[in-house]
VOKEVEX-235417 format. One record per residue: residue number from 1; x, y, z of N, C-alpha, C in turn; residue in three letters. Coordinates in steps of 0.1 Angstrom, whole numbers, plus 5000, padded with zeros to 4 digits. Example, Ala and Ser with C-alpha at 12.3 -4.5 7.8 and 13.67 -1.06 7.14 Angstrom:
! residues 2
R / n / n.east / n.north / n.up / ca.east / ca.north / ca.up / c.east / c.north / c.up / res
R / 1 / 5132 / 4943 / 5078 / 5123 / 4955 / 5078 / 5132 / 4967 / 5078 / ALA
R / 2 / 5128 / 4978 / 5071 / 5137 / 4989 / 5071 / 5129 / 5000 / 5079 / SER
END
This chain:
! residues 179
R / n / n.east / n.north / n.up / ca.east / ca.north / ca.up / c.east / c.north / c.up / res
R / 1 / 1853 / 6528 / 1316 / 1842 / 6534 / 1323 / 1836 / 6546 / 1314 / ALA
R / 2 / 1845 / 6553 / 1307 / 1840 / 6564 / 1297 / 1832 / 6557 / 1287 / LEU
R / 3 / 1835 / 6546 / 1282 / 1827 / 6539 / 1272 / 1813 / 6536 / 1276 / LEU
R / 4 / 1812 / 6531 / 1289 / 1798 / 6528 / 1293 / 1789 / 6540 / 1294 / ARG
R / 5 / 1795 / 6552 / 1298 / 1786 / 6564 / 1298 / 1784 / 6568 / 1283 / VAL
R / 6 / 1795 / 6568 / 1275 / 1794 / 6571 / 1261 / 1782 / 6563 / 1254 / PHE
R / 7 / 1782 / 6550 / 1257 / 1772 / 6542 / 1250 / 1757 / 6546 / 1254 / ASP
R / 8 / 1756 / 6553 / 1264 / 1742 / 6557 / 1267 / 1738 / 6570 / 1261 / ARG
R / 9 / 1746 / 6577 / 1254 / 1744 / 6590 / 1249 / 1740 / 6589 / 1234 / LEU
R / 10 / 1727 / 6586 / 1232 / 1723 / 6585 / 1218 / 1717 / 6597 / 1212 / GLU
R / 11 / 1712 / 6606 / 1220 / 1706 / 6617 / 1215 / 1713 / 6630 / 1216 / ASP
R / 12 / 1727 / 6629 / 1219 / 1736 / 6640 / 1222 / 1749 / 6637 / 1215 / THR
R / 13 / 1755 / 6647 / 1208 / 1768 / 6644 / 1203 / 1778 / 6642 / 1213 / PRO
R / 14 / 1786 / 6631 / 1212 / 1796 / 6627 / 1222 / 1808 / 6620 / 1215 / ALA
R / 15 / 1820 / 6623 / 1221 / 1832 / 6616 / 1216 / 1841 / 6614 / 1228 / LEU
R / 16 / 1849 / 6605 / 1226 / 1860 / 6603 / 1236 / 1873 / 6606 / 1229 / ILE
R / 17 / 1881 / 6614 / 1235 / 1894 / 6619 / 1228 / 1905 / 6617 / 1238 / ILE
R / 18 / 1917 / 6616 / 1232 / 1930 / 6616 / 1239 / 1934 / 6630 / 1244 / SER
R / 19 / 1944 / 6630 / 1251 / 1950 / 6643 / 1255 / 1958 / 6650 / 1244 / ASN
R / 20 / 1959 / 6642 / 1233 / 1966 / 6648 / 1221 / 1956 / 6652 / 1210 / LEU
R / 21 / 1943 / 6651 / 1214 / 1933 / 6656 / 1204 / 1929 / 6645 / 1194 / GLY
R / 22 / 1932 / 6632 / 1198 / 1929 / 6621 / 1189 / 1915 / 6617 / 1192 / GLU
R / 23 / 1906 / 6617 / 1183 / 1892 / 6611 / 1186 / 1893 / 6596 / 1185 / THR
R / 24 / 1890 / 6590 / 1197 / 1891 / 6575 / 1199 / 1878 / 6569 / 1194 / LEU
R / 25 / 1866 / 6575 / 1197 / 1854 / 6570 / 1193 / 1845 / 6582 / 1193 / VAL
R / 26 / 1835 / 6582 / 1184 / 1825 / 6592 / 1183 / 1811 / 6587 / 1179 / GLN
R / 27 / 1801 / 6591 / 1185 / 1788 / 6586 / 1182 / 1782 / 6591 / 1169 / ASN
R / 28 / 1771 / 6586 / 1166 / 1765 / 6590 / 1153 / 1762 / 6606 / 1152 / ARG
R / 29 / 1758 / 6612 / 1163 / 1754 / 6626 / 1162 / 1767 / 6634 / 1162 / LEU
R / 30 / 1778 / 6630 / 1169 / 1791 / 6636 / 1168 / 1796 / 6636 / 1154 / ALA
R / 31 / 1794 / 6624 / 1146 / 1799 / 6623 / 1133 / 1790 / 6632 / 1124 / VAL
R / 32 / 1778 / 6634 / 1127 / 1770 / 6643 / 1119 / 1774 / 6657 / 1121 / ALA
R / 33 / 1777 / 6660 / 1134 / 1781 / 6676 / 1136 / 1795 / 6678 / 1133 / LEU
R / 34 / 1805 / 6669 / 1136 / 1819 / 6672 / 1134 / 1825 / 6666 / 1122 / LEU
R / 35 / 1818 / 6656 / 1117 / 1825 / 6648 / 1106 / 1831 / 6636 / 1111 / GLY
R / 36 / 1833 / 6626 / 1102 / 1839 / 6613 / 1105 / 1854 / 6614 / 1105 / ASP
R / 37 / 1860 / 6612 / 1116 / 1875 / 6614 / 1117 / 1881 / 6599 / 1117 / VAL
R / 38 / 1874 / 6589 / 1116 / 1880 / 6576 / 1117 / 1890 / 6571 / 1106 / SER
R / 39 / 1890 / 6578 / 1095 / 1899 / 6576 / 1084 / 1913 / 6580 / 1086 / GLN
R / 40 / 1916 / 6589 / 1096 / 1929 / 6595 / 1099 / 1938 / 6585 / 1106 / PHE
R / 41 / 1951 / 6585 / 1102 / 1960 / 6577 / 1109 / 1974 / 6586 / 1111 / SER
R / 42 / 1983 / 6580 / 1119 / 1995 / 6587 / 1122 / 1993 / 6600 / 1130 / GLY
R / 43 / 2000 / 6610 / 1126 / 1998 / 6624 / 1132 / 1985 / 6630 / 1129 / LEU
R / 44 / 1980 / 6626 / 1117 / 1967 / 6632 / 1113 / 1955 / 6628 / 1122 / ASP
R / 45 / 1958 / 6618 / 1130 / 1947 / 6615 / 1140 / 1944 / 6626 / 1151 / ARG
R / 46 / 1954 / 6634 / 1152 / 1953 / 6645 / 1162 / 1946 / 6657 / 1156 / SER
R / 47 / 1936 / 6662 / 1162 / 1929 / 6674 / 1158 / 1939 / 6686 / 1158 / GLU
R / 48 / 1948 / 6685 / 1168 / 1958 / 6697 / 1169 / 1966 / 6697 / 1156 / VAL
R / 49 / 1972 / 6686 / 1152 / 1980 / 6684 / 1140 / 1972 / 6689 / 1128 / TYR
R / 50 / 1960 / 6684 / 1126 / 1953 / 6687 / 1114 / 1949 / 6703 / 1114 / ARG
R / 51 / 1947 / 6708 / 1126 / 1943 / 6722 / 1128 / 1954 / 6732 / 1122 / TRP
R / 52 / 1966 / 6727 / 1125 / 1978 / 6736 / 1120 / 1983 / 6732 / 1107 / PHE
R / 53 / 1982 / 6720 / 1102 / 1987 / 6716 / 1090 / 1977 / 6716 / 1078 / THR
R / 54 / 1965 / 6716 / 1082 / 1953 / 6718 / 1072 / 1943 / 6728 / 1076 / ARG
R / 55 / 1947 / 6740 / 1077 / 1938 / 6750 / 1083 / 1927 / 6753 / 1073 / PRO
R / 56 / 1928 / 6753 / 1060 / 1918 / 6754 / 1051 / 1906 / 6745 / 1051 / ASP
R / 57 / 1910 / 6733 / 1056 / 1899 / 6722 / 1057 / 1894 / 6722 / 1071 / ARG
R / 58 / 1903 / 6722 / 1081 / 1899 / 6719 / 1094 / 1893 / 6730 / 1102 / GLU
R / 59 / 1894 / 6742 / 1098 / 1889 / 6754 / 1105 / 1874 / 6758 / 1101 / ARG
R / 60 / 1869 / 6751 / 1091 / 1856 / 6756 / 1085 / 1845 / 6753 / 1095 / THR
R / 61 / 1847 / 6745 / 1105 / 1836 / 6742 / 1115 / 1836 / 6754 / 1126 / ARG
R / 62 / 1845 / 6763 / 1125 / 1845 / 6773 / 1136 / 1843 / 6787 / 1129 / TYR
R / 63 / 1836 / 6796 / 1135 / 1835 / 6810 / 1130 / 1849 / 6816 / 1130 / PRO
R / 64 / 1851 / 6823 / 1119 / 1865 / 6830 / 1118 / 1869 / 6837 / 1130 / GLU
R / 65 / 1860 / 6844 / 1136 / 1863 / 6852 / 1148 / 1867 / 6844 / 1160 / ALA
R / 66 / 1865 / 6831 / 1160 / 1868 / 6822 / 1171 / 1881 / 6814 / 1168 / ASP
R / 67 / 1886 / 6815 / 1156 / 1897 / 6807 / 1152 / 1910 / 6809 / 1160 / ARG
R / 68 / 1912 / 6822 / 1163 / 1925 / 6825 / 1170 / 1924 / 6819 / 1184 / ASP
R / 69 / 1913 / 6821 / 1191 / 1911 / 6816 / 1205 / 1913 / 6801 / 1204 / ARG
R / 70 / 1907 / 6794 / 1194 / 1908 / 6780 / 1192 / 1922 / 6775 / 1191 / HIS
R / 71 / 1930 / 6782 / 1183 / 1944 / 6779 / 1180 / 1952 / 6780 / 1193 / SER
R / 72 / 1950 / 6790 / 1201 / 1957 / 6791 / 1213 / 1953 / 6781 / 1223 / ARG
R / 73 / 1941 / 6778 / 1223 / 1937 / 6767 / 1232 / 1943 / 6753 / 1228 / ALA
R / 74 / 1943 / 6750 / 1215 / 1949 / 6738 / 1210 / 1964 / 6737 / 1215 / GLN
R / 75 / 1971 / 6747 / 1213 / 1986 / 6747 / 1217 / 1987 / 6746 / 1232 / VAL
R / 76 / 1979 / 6753 / 1240 / 1980 / 6753 / 1255 / 1976 / 6739 / 1260 / ALA
R / 77 / 1967 / 6733 / 1253 / 1963 / 6719 / 1258 / 1974 / 6709 / 1255 / ALA
R / 78 / 1980 / 6711 / 1243 / 1991 / 6703 / 1239 / 2003 / 6705 / 1248 / LEU
R / 79 / 2006 / 6717 / 1252 / 2017 / 6720 / 1262 / 2014 / 6713 / 1275 / ARG
R / 80 / 2001 / 6712 / 1279 / 1997 / 6706 / 1292 / 2000 / 6690 / 1290 / ALA
R / 81 / 1997 / 6684 / 1279 / 1998 / 6670 / 1275 / 2013 / 6667 / 1275 / ALA
R / 82 / 2021 / 6676 / 1270 / 2036 / 6673 / 1269 / 2042 / 6674 / 1283 / LEU
R / 83 / 2036 / 6682 / 1292 / 2042 / 6684 / 1306 / 2038 / 6671 / 1314 / GLY
R / 84 / 2027 / 6664 / 1310 / 2023 / 6651 / 1316 / 2030 / 6640 / 1311 / THR
R / 85 / 2033 / 6639 / 1297 / 2038 / 6628 / 1291 / 2053 / 6628 / 1288 / MET
R / 86 / 2059 / 6640 / 1288 / 2074 / 6642 / 1287 / 2078 / 6644 / 1272 / GLY
R / 87 / 2090 / 6647 / 1270 / 2095 / 6652 / 1257 / 2097 / 6639 / 1248 / PRO
R / 88 / 2100 / 6628 / 1253 / 2103 / 6617 / 1245 / 2090 / 6608 / 1242 / ASP
R / 89 / 2078 / 6614 / 1243 / 2065 / 6607 / 1243 / 2060 / 6611 / 1229 / SER
R / 90 / 2047 / 6606 / 1226 / 2039 / 6609 / 1214 / 2037 / 6624 / 1214 / ARG
R / 91 / 2034 / 6630 / 1225 / 2032 / 6644 / 1226 / 2044 / 6651 / 1221 / ALA
R / 92 / 2057 / 6648 / 1226 / 2069 / 6654 / 1221 / 2071 / 6652 / 1206 / GLY
R / 93 / 2067 / 6641 / 1200 / 2068 / 6639 / 1186 / 2058 / 6649 / 1178 / ALA
R / 94 / 2046 / 6650 / 1185 / 2037 / 6658 / 1177 / 2041 / 6673 / 1179 / LEU
R / 95 / 2047 / 6678 / 1189 / 2052 / 6691 / 1190 / 2063 / 6693 / 1180 / VAL
R / 96 / 2074 / 6683 / 1180 / 2084 / 6686 / 1170 / 2078 / 6686 / 1156 / SER
R / 97 / 2069 / 6678 / 1153 / 2064 / 6679 / 1138 / 2057 / 6691 / 1135 / ALA
R / 98 / 2050 / 6696 / 1145 / 2043 / 6709 / 1143 / 2052 / 6721 / 1143 / LEU
R / 99 / 2062 / 6721 / 1151 / 2073 / 6731 / 1150 / 2078 / 6732 / 1136 / LEU
R / 100 / 2080 / 6721 / 1130 / 2087 / 6720 / 1117 / 2077 / 6725 / 1106 / GLU
R / 101 / 2065 / 6722 / 1108 / 2054 / 6723 / 1097 / 2045 / 6735 / 1097 / ARG
R / 102 / 2045 / 6742 / 1109 / 2035 / 6754 / 1111 / 2041 / 6765 / 1118 / SER
R / 103 / 2045 / 6776 / 1110 / 2049 / 6788 / 1117 / 2040 / 6794 / 1127 / PRO
R / 104 / 2027 / 6792 / 1124 / 2016 / 6797 / 1134 / 2018 / 6790 / 1147 / GLU
R / 105 / 2019 / 6776 / 1146 / 2020 / 6768 / 1158 / 2032 / 6772 / 1166 / PHE
R / 106 / 2044 / 6774 / 1159 / 2057 / 6777 / 1165 / 2056 / 6791 / 1172 / ALA
R / 107 / 2049 / 6800 / 1166 / 2047 / 6814 / 1172 / 2039 / 6812 / 1185 / GLU
R / 108 / 2028 / 6804 / 1185 / 2020 / 6803 / 1197 / 2027 / 6795 / 1207 / LEU
R / 109 / 2035 / 6785 / 1203 / 2043 / 6776 / 1212 / 2051 / 6784 / 1221 / TRP
R / 110 / 2057 / 6795 / 1215 / 2067 / 6803 / 1222 / 2061 / 6812 / 1233 / GLU
R / 111 / 2048 / 6812 / 1233 / 2040 / 6820 / 1244 / 2039 / 6814 / 1257 / ARG
R / 112 / 2042 / 6801 / 1256 / 2043 / 6791 / 1268 / 2028 / 6791 / 1276 / HIS
R / 113 / 2017 / 6792 / 1270 / 2005 / 6791 / 1277 / 2002 / 6776 / 1279 / GLU
R / 114 / 1996 / 6774 / 1291 / 1993 / 6761 / 1295 / 1978 / 6761 / 1298 / VAL
R / 115 / 1970 / 6751 / 1294 / 1955 / 6751 / 1297 / 1949 / 6738 / 1293 / ALA
R / 116 / 1939 / 6735 / 1300 / 1930 / 6725 / 1295 / 1917 / 6731 / 1291 / ARG
R / 117 / 1911 / 6728 / 1280 / 1901 / 6736 / 1273 / 1888 / 6729 / 1272 / ARG
R / 118 / 1884 / 6721 / 1281 / 1873 / 6712 / 1278 / 1860 / 6717 / 1283 / PHE
R / 119 / 1859 / 6725 / 1292 / 1847 / 6733 / 1296 / 1846 / 6745 / 1287 / GLU
R / 120 / 1837 / 6745 / 1278 / 1838 / 6756 / 1268 / 1824 / 6758 / 1262 / ASP
R / 121 / 1820 / 6770 / 1258 / 1809 / 6773 / 1250 / 1815 / 6777 / 1237 / HIS
R / 122 / 1809 / 6771 / 1226 / 1815 / 6774 / 1213 / 1804 / 6773 / 1203 / LYS
R / 123 / 1807 / 6779 / 1191 / 1798 / 6779 / 1180 / 1805 / 6769 / 1169 / THR
R / 124 / 1798 / 6759 / 1165 / 1802 / 6750 / 1154 / 1793 / 6752 / 1142 / LEU
R / 125 / 1801 / 6753 / 1130 / 1793 / 6755 / 1118 / 1792 / 6743 / 1111 / ILE
R / 126 / 1779 / 6738 / 1110 / 1776 / 6726 / 1102 / 1775 / 6730 / 1087 / HIS
R / 127 / 1781 / 6722 / 1078 / 1780 / 6726 / 1064 / 1766 / 6728 / 1059 / PRO
R / 128 / 1756 / 6720 / 1063 / 1743 / 6720 / 1058 / 1733 / 6729 / 1065 / GLU
R / 129 / 1734 / 6730 / 1079 / 1724 / 6738 / 1086 / 1730 / 6750 / 1093 / ILE
R / 130 / 1743 / 6754 / 1091 / 1749 / 6765 / 1096 / 1753 / 6765 / 1111 / GLY
R / 131 / 1754 / 6777 / 1118 / 1760 / 6777 / 1131 / 1751 / 6771 / 1142 / PRO
R / 132 / 1758 / 6763 / 1150 / 1751 / 6758 / 1162 / 1759 / 6761 / 1175 / ILE
R / 133 / 1752 / 6768 / 1184 / 1758 / 6770 / 1197 / 1757 / 6759 / 1206 / ASP
R / 134 / 1769 / 6755 / 1211 / 1768 / 6742 / 1220 / 1778 / 6746 / 1233 / VAL
R / 135 / 1774 / 6739 / 1242 / 1783 / 6738 / 1255 / 1790 / 6725 / 1255 / ASP
R / 136 / 1803 / 6725 / 1258 / 1811 / 6712 / 1258 / 1814 / 6709 / 1273 / CYS
R / 137 / 1808 / 6699 / 1277 / 1812 / 6693 / 1290 / 1821 / 6680 / 1289 / GLN
R / 138 / 1830 / 6678 / 1299 / 1838 / 6668 / 1299 / 1839 / 6660 / 1311 / SER
R / 139 / 1843 / 6646 / 1309 / 1844 / 6636 / 1320 / 1858 / 6631 / 1317 / LEU
R / 140 / 1868 / 6632 / 1326 / 1881 / 6626 / 1324 / 1884 / 6614 / 1331 / PHE
R / 141 / 1893 / 6606 / 1325 / 1898 / 6594 / 1332 / 1906 / 6599 / 1343 / THR
R / 142 / 1910 / 6591 / 1353 / 1918 / 6595 / 1364 / 1931 / 6601 / 1361 / GLU
R / 143 / 1938 / 6596 / 1351 / 1951 / 6601 / 1348 / 1950 / 6613 / 1336 / ASP
R / 144 / 1938 / 6617 / 1333 / 1934 / 6628 / 1324 / 1940 / 6625 / 1310 / ARG
R / 145 / 1942 / 6613 / 1307 / 1948 / 6610 / 1293 / 1937 / 6609 / 1283 / SER
R / 146 / 1923 / 6607 / 1287 / 1913 / 6606 / 1280 / 1901 / 6614 / 1286 / GLN
R / 147 / 1892 / 6619 / 1276 / 1881 / 6626 / 1281 / 1868 / 6623 / 1272 / ALA
R / 148 / 1857 / 6622 / 1279 / 1844 / 6621 / 1272 / 1839 / 6635 / 1271 / LEU
R / 149 / 1838 / 6639 / 1258 / 1832 / 6652 / 1255 / 1817 / 6651 / 1252 / LEU
R / 150 / 1809 / 6658 / 1257 / 1795 / 6658 / 1254 / 1791 / 6672 / 1250 / VAL
R / 151 / 1785 / 6674 / 1239 / 1781 / 6687 / 1233 / 1766 / 6689 / 1234 / LEU
R / 152 / 1762 / 6699 / 1242 / 1747 / 6700 / 1243 / 1743 / 6715 / 1239 / THR
R / 153 / 1731 / 6716 / 1237 / 1726 / 6730 / 1233 / 1714 / 6733 / 1244 / ALA
R / 154 / 1714 / 6746 / 1247 / 1704 / 6750 / 1257 / 1690 / 6746 / 1252 / ALA
R / 155 / 1682 / 6741 / 1261 / 1669 / 6737 / 1258 / 1661 / 6747 / 1251 / PRO
R / 156 / 1652 / 6744 / 1242 / 1642 / 6752 / 1236 / 1649 / 6764 / 1228 / HIS
R / 157 / 1660 / 6761 / 1223 / 1667 / 6771 / 1215 / 1668 / 6766 / 1200 / THR
R / 158 / 1672 / 6775 / 1192 / 1674 / 6772 / 1177 / 1685 / 6762 / 1177 / GLU
R / 159 / 1694 / 6762 / 1185 / 1706 / 6753 / 1185 / 1701 / 6739 / 1189 / ALA
R / 160 / 1692 / 6738 / 1198 / 1687 / 6725 / 1202 / 1678 / 6719 / 1190 / ALA
R / 161 / 1671 / 6729 / 1183 / 1663 / 6723 / 1172 / 1673 / 6718 / 1162 / GLU
R / 162 / 1684 / 6724 / 1159 / 1694 / 6721 / 1149 / 1700 / 6707 / 1152 / LYS
R / 163 / 1703 / 6705 / 1166 / 1708 / 6692 / 1170 / 1698 / 6681 / 1167 / LEU
R / 164 / 1685 / 6684 / 1170 / 1675 / 6674 / 1169 / 1673 / 6671 / 1153 / ALA
R / 165 / 1674 / 6680 / 1145 / 1675 / 6679 / 1131 / 1687 / 6669 / 1126 / LEU
R / 166 / 1698 / 6671 / 1132 / 1710 / 6663 / 1130 / 1706 / 6649 / 1134 / LEU
R / 167 / 1699 / 6647 / 1145 / 1696 / 6634 / 1150 / 1687 / 6627 / 1139 / GLY
R / 168 / 1680 / 6633 / 1131 / 1671 / 6628 / 1121 / 1678 / 6625 / 1108 / VAL
R / 169 / 1685 / 6635 / 1103 / 1692 / 6634 / 1090 / 1706 / 6628 / 1091 / VAL
R / 170 / 1712 / 6627 / 1103 / 1726 / 6621 / 1104 / 1735 / 6628 / 1095 / GLY
R / 171 / 1743 / 6620 / 1088 / 1753 / 6626 / 1078 / 1748 / 6627 / 1064 / THR
R / 172 / 1735 / 6626 / 1062 / 1729 / 6628 / 1048 / 1731 / 6642 / 1044 / GLN
R / 173 / 1733 / 6645 / 1032 / 1732 / 6659 / 1028 / 1718 / 6662 / 1024 / THR
R / 174 / 1714 / 6673 / 1025 / 1699 / 6677 / 1022 / 1699 / 6691 / 1016 / PHE
R / 175 / 1689 / 6693 / 1009 / 1687 / 6706 / 1002 / 1680 / 6715 / 1012 / THR
R / 176 / 1685 / 6727 / 1014 / 1679 / 6737 / 1022 / 1688 / 6749 / 1023 / GLY
R / 177 / 1684 / 6759 / 1031 / 1692 / 6771 / 1031 / 1700 / 6770 / 1045 / THR
R / 178 / 1712 / 6772 / 1043 / 1719 / 6773 / 1057 / 1719 / 6788 / 1061 / ALA
R / 179 / 1716 / 6790 / 1075 / 1715 / 6804 / 1080 / 1727 / 6811 / 1079 / PRO
END
């Protein structure tokens, strides 16, 4: 059912993710905004895993002032997934791997925060056109194991114009000045 809705979203960045932060499918505008994540496999498929094991690369799409909040939200969402899936699941394997590889993750994990973070306002930084303010709305499957995320900008704003520009240029690089 999520794919039927997803297939109709041509002019809005949209993606379907698992409760482990794995992008299952993303449309052309989501690729232009967030980058193509289809090349990842194994634990690297999880945004949570990449966030904590490759911070220099993965965090560039977020303003520095927002990164701590995003780190906490990533951990809290993974804790919620672990609560649903159990310790012997893929969520448990992801938690174990992150506890071994990331002191930052381990510190945040000890806080025991639980949350789902899908309704959110955020600023994403595109490498070519700069910051874009978006609202993130979600539609979940019944078991909440997957979510369709739709990223929108308020109408008649600079952010809406930037998303429209991405709709034209897609993933091409272009010469210009980033704000």
